[in-house]
N, C-alpha and C positions, 0 to 999 in steps of 0.2 A: 835309626831313630833313638832318641834319648828318652829315658823315662822322666816324667815330671818330678821335680824336686821342690821342696819347700825352701823358700829363701828367708823365712821368718828368722830374724836375728842376724842375718848376714849384713855385712857392711856393703856400701855401694861398690867398693873395690872388689869384694868377693863376687858380687853379682856380675860385674863387668868381666872379671877373669873367667867365670864360668861360661858366660855368653861367648867370649872370645875363643875359648877352647872348643865350644860347640861349632862355631863358624869355621875354625881351622880344620876340624874333623870333617865337616861338610865339604869344604873346599877340596880336601884331599880325596875324599870318597867319590866325588862327582866331577872332579877336574874342572871346577869353576872357581871364580874368585869373587868373594864378597869382601868388600874393602872396609866395612865398618858397621856400626850400629846407628841407625837414624834416631831411634827413640826407644825408651823403655816405658812400659805401661803397667800400672798396678791394677789388677782386676779385683772385683768384688769377691770376697771369700766364698760366697754362695756358688761361684762359677768354678771353684777349685775341683780338679778331677781326682785329687787324692783323698783317700779315706783311711784313717781319720785325718781330718784337717784341724789343727789346733785353733785356727781362726773361726771355723764353723762352730766348734765346741764352745768357744767364748761367746759367740753371738747367740747360740741357743740358750745359754745360761742367763742372758739378759732379758 
């Protein structure tokens, strides 16, 4: 299991590389093949499991 990470400030390519690495690790660990990413979804910052979350802090200030 990977720890959640903030992708705030990451480029689309950085996010894709991170996800691709996670898929490769999963494929190797469980001897399955996931061939790609169907979609990426941006969640509301209120749902972020990380504390502190810079996006939550920005929302609280408004």
